[in-house]
C-alpha positions as CSV (number, residue, x, y, z in Angstrom):
1,X,185.2,-130.0,126.7
2,X,184.5,-133.3,128.5
3,X,181.1,-135.0,128.6
4,X,180.9,-133.9,132.2
5,X,181.7,-130.5,133.7
6,X,184.3,-130.4,136.5
7,X,183.7,-129.0,139.9
8,X,186.0,-126.1,139.2
9,X,184.1,-125.2,136.1
10,X,180.8,-125.3,137.9
11,X,182.0,-123.0,140.6
12,X,183.5,-120.6,138.1
13,X,180.8,-120.6,135.5
14,X,177.7,-121.2,137.5
15,X,176.4,-123.6,134.9
16,X,172.9,-125.1,135.1
17,X,172.5,-128.4,136.8
18,X,172.7,-131.4,134.6
19,X,170.4,-134.3,135.5
20,X,171.4,-138.0,135.6
21,X,169.3,-138.8,132.6
22,X,171.1,-136.3,130.5
23,X,174.5,-137.5,131.7
24,X,173.6,-141.1,130.8
25,X,172.5,-140.1,127.3
26,X,175.8,-138.3,126.8
27,X,177.7,-141.3,127.9
28,X,175.8,-143.6,125.5
29,X,177.4,-141.6,122.7
30,X,180.9,-142.7,123.6
31,X,180.0,-146.1,124.9
32,X,180.9,-148.0,121.7
33,X,184.3,-146.5,121.7
34,X,185.0,-146.9,125.4
35,X,184.4,-150.5,126.3
36,X,186.6,-151.5,129.2
37,X,185.8,-155.2,129.4
38,X,184.0,-157.0,132.2
39,X,182.7,-155.6,135.5
40,X,181.9,-158.0,138.4
41,X,179.5,-157.1,141.2
42,X,178.6,-159.2,144.2
43,X,175.0,-159.2,145.4
44,X,174.6,-160.3,149.0
45,X,171.8,-162.4,150.5
46,X,169.6,-164.1,151.1
47,X,167.3,-161.3,152.0
48,X,166.8,-157.7,150.9
49,X,169.7,-155.6,149.7
50,X,170.3,-152.3,148.0
51,X,172.2,-152.6,144.8
52,X,173.5,-150.6,141.8
53,X,175.6,-151.0,138.7
54,X,179.0,-149.3,138.8
55,X,180.2,-147.9,135.4
56,X,178.0,-147.4,132.4
57,X,176.8,-150.8,131.2
58,X,176.8,-151.4,127.4
59,X,173.4,-153.2,127.8
60,X,171.3,-151.3,130.3
61,X,168.2,-153.6,130.4
62,X,168.3,-155.5,133.7
63,X,167.3,-158.9,132.4
64,X,170.3,-158.8,130.0
65,X,172.6,-157.1,132.4
66,X,172.2,-159.2,135.5
67,X,170.4,-162.3,134.1
68,X,171.9,-163.0,130.7
69,X,170.9,-166.7,130.8
70,X,167.3,-165.7,131.5
71,X,167.0,-167.8,134.6
72,X,164.4,-165.3,135.8
73,X,166.0,-165.0,139.2
74,X,165.1,-161.3,139.2
75,X,161.5,-161.7,138.3
76,X,159.4,-159.6,140.7
77,X,162.4,-159.4,143.0
78,X,164.1,-156.3,141.6
79,X,162.5,-152.9,142.2
80,X,163.2,-149.4,140.9
81,X,162.0,-146.5,143.1
82,X,160.5,-143.2,141.7
83,X,161.8,-140.5,144.1
84,X,159.1,-138.0,143.0
85,X,156.3,-140.3,144.1
86,X,157.9,-142.9,146.4
87,X,156.4,-145.6,144.3
88,X,158.2,-148.9,143.6
89,X,158.3,-150.5,140.1
90,X,159.0,-154.3,140.1
91,X,160.8,-156.0,137.2
92,X,158.4,-158.4,135.5
93,X,159.7,-160.7,132.8
94,X,156.2,-160.9,131.4
95,X,155.6,-157.2,131.4
96,X,158.4,-154.6,131.4
97,X,161.5,-156.7,130.8
98,X,162.4,-154.7,127.7
99,X,162.0,-151.3,129.3
100,X,163.3,-151.8,132.9
101,X,166.8,-150.3,132.6
102,X,169.6,-149.9,135.1
103,X,170.9,-146.3,135.2
104,X,174.2,-145.0,136.4
105,X,174.1,-143.6,139.9
106,X,170.7,-145.1,140.6
107,X,170.1,-147.7,143.4
108,X,167.6,-150.6,143.3
109,X,165.8,-152.8,145.8
110,X,166.6,-156.5,145.5
111,X,164.9,-159.4,147.3
112,X,167.8,-161.8,146.8
113,X,166.2,-165.2,147.7
114,X,169.0,-167.0,145.9
115,X,171.7,-166.1,148.4
116,X,175.1,-164.5,147.4
117,X,175.1,-164.0,143.7
118,X,177.9,-162.6,141.4
119,X,177.1,-160.9,138.1
120,X,179.4,-159.8,135.3
121,X,178.7,-157.4,132.4
122,X,180.4,-155.3,129.8
123,X,180.7,-151.6,130.5
124,X,182.3,-148.3,129.5
125,X,185.7,-147.5,131.1
126,X,185.6,-146.6,134.8
127,X,185.0,-142.9,135.2
128,X,184.6,-142.4,131.4
129,X,188.0,-140.9,130.9
130,X,187.6,-137.3,129.5
131,X,190.8,-137.9,127.6
132,X,190.6,-141.2,125.8
133,X,194.4,-141.3,125.6
134,X,194.8,-141.0,129.4
135,X,192.8,-143.7,131.2
136,X,193.8,-142.1,134.6
137,X,191.7,-139.0,133.9
138,X,188.2,-139.5,135.2
139,X,185.1,-137.3,135.1
140,X,182.9,-136.2,137.9
141,X,179.6,-138.0,138.0
142,X,176.2,-136.3,138.6
143,X,173.2,-137.9,140.3
144,X,169.9,-136.2,140.0
145,X,168.0,-135.6,143.3
146,X,164.6,-134.2,142.3
147,X,162.8,-134.6,145.7
148,X,159.3,-135.7,146.4
149,X,156.7,-133.9,144.3
150,X,153.1,-134.4,145.2
151,X,150.4,-134.2,142.5
152,X,150.3,-130.6,141.2
153,X,152.3,-129.2,144.1
154,X,156.0,-128.8,144.6
155,X,156.5,-128.6,148.3
156,X,160.3,-128.0,148.0
157,X,161.0,-130.3,150.9
158,X,163.1,-132.9,149.2
159,X,162.6,-136.6,149.8
160,X,164.2,-140.0,149.9
161,X,166.3,-141.2,146.9
162,X,167.8,-144.6,146.2
163,X,171.3,-143.9,144.7
164,X,174.3,-146.0,143.7
165,X,178.0,-145.6,143.4
166,X,178.7,-144.5,139.8
167,X,182.4,-145.7,139.8
168,X,183.9,-149.1,139.9
169,X,186.2,-148.2,142.8
170,X,185.6,-147.1,146.4
171,X,184.9,-143.3,146.8
172,X,185.9,-141.8,150.2
173,X,183.6,-139.0,151.4
174,X,186.6,-137.0,152.5
175,X,189.2,-135.9,150.0
176,X,192.3,-136.3,152.1
177,X,193.2,-139.1,154.5
178,X,192.7,-138.1,158.1
179,X,190.3,-135.2,157.2
180,X,187.3,-136.9,158.7
181,X,184.1,-134.8,158.8
182,X,185.2,-132.6,155.9
183,X,182.8,-134.1,153.4
184,X,184.7,-132.5,150.6
185,X,184.8,-135.3,148.1
186,X,181.0,-135.2,147.6
187,X,179.3,-132.0,146.4
188,X,175.8,-130.8,146.0
189,X,174.4,-128.1,143.7
190,X,171.0,-126.4,143.2
191,X,172.2,-125.2,139.8
192,X,173.6,-122.0,141.2
193,X,175.5,-122.8,144.4
194,X,177.9,-125.7,145.0
195,X,178.4,-127.0,148.6
196,X,180.5,-129.8,150.1
197,X,178.5,-132.5,151.8
198,X,179.4,-131.1,155.2
199,X,178.2,-127.6,154.3
200,X,175.1,-128.9,152.6
201,X,174.0,-130.9,155.6
202,X,174.5,-128.4,158.4
203,X,172.5,-125.5,159.7
204,X,168.8,-124.7,159.8
205,X,168.7,-124.4,156.0
206,X,170.4,-127.7,155.3
207,X,169.9,-129.2,151.8
208,X,170.6,-132.9,152.6
209,X,171.0,-135.4,155.4
210,X,174.6,-136.1,156.7
211,X,173.9,-139.9,156.6
212,X,173.1,-142.5,153.9
213,X,171.8,-146.0,154.6
214,X,173.0,-149.1,152.9
215,X,171.8,-152.7,153.2
216,X,173.6,-155.9,152.3
217,X,174.0,-159.5,153.7
218,X,174.8,-158.0,157.2
219,X,171.7,-155.9,157.3
220,X,171.4,-152.1,157.3
221,X,174.4,-149.9,157.9
222,X,175.2,-146.2,157.9
223,X,177.6,-144.3,155.7
224,X,178.6,-140.8,156.5
225,X,181.5,-138.3,156.2
226,X,181.2,-137.6,159.9
227,X,181.5,-140.6,162.3
228,X,183.6,-143.2,164.0
229,X,185.2,-145.5,161.3
230,X,184.6,-148.5,163.5
231,X,180.8,-147.8,163.6
232,X,180.0,-146.3,160.2
233,X,181.2,-146.6,156.6
234,X,183.1,-143.7,155.2
235,X,182.8,-144.6,151.5
236,X,180.5,-145.1,148.6
237,X,181.1,-148.7,147.4
238,X,180.7,-150.2,143.9
239,X,177.6,-152.3,143.5
240,X,175.9,-150.9,146.6
241,X,172.7,-148.8,146.8
242,X,172.0,-146.2,149.4
243,X,168.9,-144.5,150.8
244,X,169.6,-140.8,151.0
245,X,167.3,-137.9,152.1
246,X,167.3,-134.4,150.7
247,X,165.5,-131.5,152.3
248,X,165.3,-129.3,149.2
249,X,164.0,-130.2,145.7
250,X,165.9,-130.2,142.4
251,X,169.5,-130.9,143.6
252,X,172.3,-132.9,142.1
253,X,174.9,-134.9,143.9
254,X,178.4,-134.6,142.3
255,X,180.7,-137.6,143.1
256,X,184.3,-136.9,142.4
257,X,186.6,-139.7,141.4
258,X,189.9,-138.7,142.8
259,X,191.0,-138.5,146.4
260,X,194.3,-138.0,148.2
261,X,194.4,-141.2,150.1
262,X,193.9,-144.9,149.6
263,X,190.6,-146.2,151.0
264,X,192.0,-149.8,151.2
265,X,193.9,-148.6,154.4
266,X,190.5,-148.7,156.1
267,X,189.0,-152.2,156.2
268,X,185.3,-152.0,156.9
């Protein structure tokens, strides 16, 4: 059995939801045997951007991952966001440099005053192949969406999450080319039921929003499975972070690696 459970197995077996933290812990076990070499990510700027680390970094601490020469360019400029409280935690070289880690599928706020910056780091193979002998086999990635929990009270109303693309390649929101508005390459589960993004974001009892919001050197942009390709992005992109709203607590987003079309045919 692979380190991650496939969509088909979830639907058939009704397995309990795995959180992102559990997934990352599992991946750490195979990290030493799955190094794929260098990953390069472009951070846009100057200004605020939403960023993430595609693939599983061998060294997860931010100061070693994105600032290996310790130039301190990230000091008090990189922020993690706690989705259950909405609070922001800044990276401080004099305080939490040894504990501020970059997690797979999580997004971060970056006040990039240095302008366009490129970082390179070592990581586990893209998609953590479930069969080490077949690098084309990739696992589905889970991102935990706990929702906003007030002190002592679970309102079950979801909340805003800052997520990131877990793969080092572009992920289309629709599985097949031309099937815009299907939302069938991204799934959501509450631990019992699995829905496509389109199904999870429609109706009076919708679980999630139909739109994500990214931000790079051009400013804020929208990403959605349902929209005009000339006005919105139709993909999750490596290195980007996204604001995403849920309307129900304790969900997981399942990002599938494979699609039946080539996203490079749509230049955005």
